[in-house]
N, C-alpha and C positions, 0 to 999 in steps of 0.2 A: 302482627303475624304474617300478614301479606308481603310486608317489606322484607321479612325475615326469608320467607320462601322464595322471593324473587332474588334475593342475594345468593341464596344457596343454589338456586337454578344457574345464576351467572357463574358462580364458582365452579359449579360442576361442569359447565360448558368449557370453561378455561382448562380445567384440569384434563377434559377429555381431549380437547384440541391439542393441549401440549403433549399428550401421551401419543396421539396419532402422529403428530409432527416428528417426535422423537423417533418413533418406530420407523417413519419414512427416512428419515436422515441417517439412521444406522444403517439401513440397507442401502441407502445411496452410497454411503461411504465405502460399505462392503462390496458393491460391485464397481464402482468408478476408480477407487485407488489402485486395486490390484490389477484392474484392466489397463489403466495407465502404465503401470510398471512391466506387465507382462508384453504390452505392445512395444514398448522400448527395448525390452530385452529381445524381441524377435527382431528389432530393427538395428541390433548392434553390428551386423556386417555393413549397413548402409553408413553407419557412423564411421567405419574404417575408410569406406570407399568415397563417401561425399558427406564430410561434417556439416556443412552449410544446410543441406537439405535434410539432415537428421534433425538438426536443432531446430529448423523451421517447423517440422512436423510436431517435434516435442512443444513447441511454443503454442501451436494451435490447440493441442491437447491440454496444455496447462491453463490456456485462457477458457477451455470448456469446463475444466474442474472449477475454476474461479467463478464462472458463470452460474455453476450449480449452487455454490455457496451464496451468491447474489441473490438466486432465486428464492432462497429460504426466507430472506427478509422481505423479498418483494411480494411473495405470496401472503405474507402476514401484513401488507400495507406499510412497510417500511421503505420509503423512497428518498430521493436525493434532490436537493435544488441546488444549482450552481450559480455563482456570482463572480464579478470581477472578470480578469481576462479570460479570453477564450483560448484554450490550450491546443484546441484541434489542429490548427495550422502547423504546429511544430512536433507533431507526434512521431515523424520519422527523423527527428534530430535529436542528438543526444542531450540529456538533462540530468541534473541532481535535484531530486524532489525532497523538500524539507517540510515536515508535517507535525503540528502540536498533538500531543498524545495525552488523550483522557481515559481510555479505557480499551479492552480488547476489541470492542466494536469498531474502533477506528479503522482496523485492518479490514473488516466486512465493508465498511462504507467506502473505502478505496476500491476494493474489489468490484464493488457495483458501479461507482461513478466513472471508472476507467474503462468500462466494457465498451462504451461507444466511442472510444479515442483511438480508432485505427487498430495498428499492431502493437501498440504501447504494452498491453497486458502480456502478449507473447514474447516480447523481447525486453521485459522489465526484471530487474534484480531487486530483491527486498534485502534490508538490513533489519534483523529483528532478535530479540532476546534470546539467548540460547534455550530457554524453557520451551519455546515454540518447536524445538527439535523433537521433542518427545510427545508431541500431540499426534492426532490422527494425520495431520497434513504434513507433518516433519519429513516423512520420507519423500514426498513430492518435492518439497522446498530444497531439500538436499540434492536430489536428481537435477532439479531445474537450475540449481547453482546459485541460491540464496546463501547469505552469509549470517549465521548465528554468532552474535557477539555476547560475551560474558561481562557482566557489570562488575564494578568495584574497582578501587585503587590497586589491590593486589594483581589484578589481571589486565589493567588497562594498557600499559606499555606493549605486553606481548600480545594482546589482542589486535593493536593497531598494526603490529608487524604481520600477523596473520592476514588481516583485513588486506594490506598491501599485496602480500602474496597471491591472495585469492583473486583479487581484481587484475592482476597481471596474467593469471592462469585462465581466467574464465570470462572476464567482461567482454573483451574484443573477439576472442575465439568462439564465443557462442553468439555473436552479433546482438549484444545488449545495447538497449538505447536509453533507457531511464533507469536510475538508480534512486530507491526510495529509502529514507531513513528518518528517524524520529530523533532530533538532536538533544531533546530534553532529557534522554537516557532513562526514562521511566514513566509511570503514570502520574498525572497531575496530582491527585490525592496523596501520593506517597512522597512526592518530591517537593511540594509546595513549601512546607515549613522549613526544610533545609535549605531551600533556594533563598527564601526571604530572609533567612539568617545570613547566608553568604552575601547577599545584596546589601544588607545593613552594614556588614563588616568592611565592605569595600566601597561603599558609597555608590551603588548601583541602583537602578530603579526597582522600586517595590511591585511585584507583579503578583496578581491574584488569579487570573484566569489561564495563565501559562507560567512555566518556570524558566529560569536562566537555562540557554542551551549550552550543552558542552561541545567543546572544540574538535575533540580528537578525530572522529570518524568523518567529519565534513572536510577537515584539513587534508587528511590522507587521501580522499576521494579526489579533491580538487588538484592536488599535487600529482596524483597518479594517472588521472584520466584528462588532464587539461594541458595545453601547451601554454607555457609561461612566457609573459612578455617582459620587456625590460623595465617597465614601470611598476612592476610588482603585482600586475593583474594577470588574469589568464583569458586567452581567447583564442579564436580559430581564424584570424585573418592573416594572410601570407602575402607580403608585399614584394613587389618586383621594382624594377627601376623606373617604369613609367606608370603603373598602376597598382590599385591594391586588389587582390583577387580573393574572394570569399571561398574557401574551401573547408569541407566537413573535417575538422581536426580536433577530436576530443569533444568534450562538453561544450556545448553552445548556450545552454541556458541554466539558470537556477530557478525552479518554480516553487513559490512559497505557498503552501496550501494549509488553509485554516479551517478546521472542523468545528462547527457549533451544533450543539443540541438544544432543543426547546427547554427553557427553564433550566439551562445548565445541568440537565440530568443526562449523563452519558448512557449509550446503550452498551452492554457487553455481549459476549459471544452467547451467553445463556439466553439472553433475550432473543437473539436471532434464531437459536435453536427451538425455544420452546414457545415464542410468540405470545407471551402473556401480556405485553404492553399493547395499549391500543395503537392503531396506525399512526405513525410519526414520520415527519419530515425532517431529515438531517440536512443541514446547510453547509456547502462546501464553497469556500472562497478562494480564488486562484490569483496569484500575482506573479508575473514573468519579469526576470531580470537578465538581461544578456550577459553572458559570461565575462565579457570585457569591464563590465563594472564591478566584478567581485574580485576583492584582494585575495591574494594567496598567501601572504606573509601572516604568520600566526597572530601578531598583535592586532593587526589592521582587521583580519578575518575574524576575530574575536568581537571587536566593535561592531563590524558589520552585522554580525549574527545576532549580537544583543539588540541592535537597532531593529532587526526583522521582528524579534520577538516582542519588542516594545510596540511596534505596530500591530502585531497579533492582539496584544492585550487591549489596544484601543479599538480595534475591529470587534473584538468579542464583547467588550463594554458597551458598544454602540447597539450590537445585536441583541444582548439581553435586555437593554432597555427599550428597544423599538421593535425587536422581532425581524429586523432586516440589517443588511450590511450597508455602510455608507457608500455613496457614489465614488467610482474611481476619479482619479485627476482628470479634469477636463469635461466631466459629465455633471449634469444638474441634477438627475435623478438615477439611483441605482436599478439596475436591470437584472434580472434573474431568469433562468432557464430551468425547466424541469426535465431531469434526466429520465429516459424512459428505457426499459427493456422490451425486447420483442417477445412476447409470449410464444409464437409459432417456434422461434430460434431456441427458446428454453425447453419447449417440448420436444424438439427434436434432438437436443442435447442428451435430456434425461432418457429418452426412448433408445438412444445409442448406447448409453451407459449401461441400461439394464440388459440390452440385447447382448452387449459385449460379456457383461457378467455370466449371462447364461451360456454363452458360446465358449467362453474359457472354462468355466465350470465343467461342461461337457467334454471339452478336450482334456482337461487334466483328469477327469473321471475315467475317460477311455485309456490314457496312458497308464493309469494306475492299475487298471483291469488287466492291461497287456502285460505289465511288469509283474504283477502279483497274481 
């Protein structure tokens, strides 16, 4: 009987906490997202006069919104430990980021772990499934310039044309640096069986923890945003008669990000909202490749991407067996670093969001009373 009462008490506490968290996040969205939109509406004259300043301000507010989402998980004890290469020195260089995709929580994890990477979040472009356009954050992503891609063979070719047009129109004009995509084209649980059948049919590696990546979006991004070399790779080196001069010229890196969840149990967005799972550490592994090592021709790029996801499979298999990622090349032991968020900064952002919501509500109420 005592155990039953104890279990009922714990369940009641979880439910109460979930309800309180949901109410807070509901009001958080109600004040933050409209304030973001109204501030940008007010700044439209600046967009005409000085586009770079306008998009810089928009990026700062965009990063603040993503910090709010990160805080939802951080308050519940959901943290990130990072492994592999240190990407902080290249945050001001252009990069394509390829990530394995297990659940909706992957996006939240990236929002958190990139918060301390300089201006990356401010100048980042996301490629995500078109269904995200209809979520609470869809309007923000549309304004920021993210691209929503529709899956399926019937839409594939047309979507790649739309992607190229979008990159030409928005990437450099808004001073974007990193572009994030999930080459698998869907969640692991949905694509694993189809991917394994395709691999068996074409004598490709059998993968369990990831699926074979799709070429389309990666190929378009590399061809659109990189300077092509004569050897079929892409890069940013400009040669003169006497020396080679390194200049920022399109993409400089491909960053391979592997997300691992304890016991292979991915977290979804519902977990971040309601916080019903105990405190959890998500592990993120980075590996950087100079763009000159990346082929741009379709067949060679396909092989290169397949090899990256075979490596992801090995990384994840090692993690699920040992609880840690293997050491990088040249290291005897793998080292990790805890990613932290500044609680003072999070409090300032949340306070500003609620203050902005109150100010805009008062302004709109006053205007309504003046008109009617």
